[in-house]
C-alpha positions in Angstrom: 138.0 84.4 38.3 141.5 84.7 39.8 140.0 86.2 43.0 137.6 83.2 43.3 140.5 80.8 42.7 142.5 82.5 45.5 139.5 82.3 47.8 139.0 78.6 47.1 142.7 77.8 47.6 142.7 79.8 50.8 139.6 78.0 52.0 141.1 74.6 51.2 144.4 75.5 53.0 142.5 76.7 56.1 140.5 73.5 56.2 143.6 71.4 55.7 145.4 73.2 58.6 142.3 72.8 60.8 142.2 69.1 60.0 145.9 68.6 60.7 145.6 70.5 64.0 142.6 68.3 65.0 144.4 65.1 64.0 147.6 66.1 65.9 145.6 66.6 69.1 143.6 63.4 68.7 146.1 60.9 70.3 146.4 63.1 73.4 142.7 63.3 73.8 142.2 59.5 73.3 144.9 58.9 75.9 143.2 61.3 78.3 139.9 59.5 77.8 141.4 56.1 78.4 143.0 57.4 81.6 139.7 58.8 82.8 138.0 55.5 82.1 140.7 53.6 83.9 140.6 55.9 86.9 136.8 55.7 86.9 136.4 59.4 86.6 133.7 59.1 83.9 130.2 58.7 85.1 127.1 57.6 83.2 124.3 59.9 84.3 121.8 57.9 82.2 120.2 55.1 84.3 119.4 53.0 81.3 123.1 53.2 80.2 124.2 52.3 83.8 122.0 49.3 83.8 123.4 48.1 80.4 127.0 48.6 81.6 126.2 46.7 84.8 124.6 43.8 82.7 127.7 43.7 80.5 130.0 43.5 83.5 127.9 40.8 85.0 127.9 38.9 81.7 131.7 39.2 81.6 132.0 37.7 85.1 129.6 34.9 84.3 131.4 34.1 81.1 134.7 34.0 83.0 133.1 31.6 85.5 131.9 29.4 82.7 135.4 29.3 81.2 136.9 28.5 84.6 134.3 25.7 85.1 135.2 24.2 81.7 138.9 24.4 82.4 138.6 22.8 85.8 136.2 20.1 84.5 138.4 19.2 81.5 141.6 19.3 83.6 140.0 17.1 86.2 138.7 14.6 83.6 142.2 14.5 82.0 144.0 14.0 85.3 141.5 11.5 86.8 143.0 8.3 85.2 146.5 9.1 86.4 145.6 10.9 89.7 142.0 10.1 90.8 142.2 12.3 93.9 143.4 15.5 92.1 141.1 14.8 89.2 138.2 14.4 91.5 139.1 17.6 93.4 139.3 19.6 90.2 136.0 18.2 88.9 134.3 18.9 92.2 135.9 22.3 92.4 134.4 23.1 89.0 130.9 23.1 90.5 131.5 26.5 92.2 132.2 28.5 89.0 129.3 26.5 87.3 127.0 27.6 90.1 128.1 31.2 89.7 127.7 31.1 85.9 124.2 29.7 86.1 122.8 31.4 89.2 124.5 34.8 89.4 121.9 36.4 87.1 119.0 34.8 89.0 120.0 36.2 92.4 121.2 39.5 90.9 117.7 40.4 89.5 115.9 40.2 92.8 117.5 43.3 94.3 
C-alpha cells in the first residue's frame, strides 16, 4: 500500500511539474505566434481557409466603408443647416464609401 501511495504521489508531482513547465512557457509561445502573425510569416496552405480569410478581410473593409459612409452622411446632414456647402460636400463625399460597401463584393467575385 505504501509503495502504491508513493507511486501515486510521485506521479502527481511529475504531472504538476510538467503542467507548471508548460504554463510557464505559454506566454512566450503566444507572443511568438502573435509576432509571426503580425510579420505575416504564417501561411495558410489550405485554399478553403485562405478564401475564408480573404472573405473576412473583405467584409472588414466593406464594414469600415459602411461606417465611414454613415459618419460622413450624418456629419453632412448635421452641418448642412449651418454650413450648406460643407454639409453638401460631406454628404456627396459619403457616396464613395457607400459605393465601395455595396459594390466591392460584386466586382471582387468576378475574378
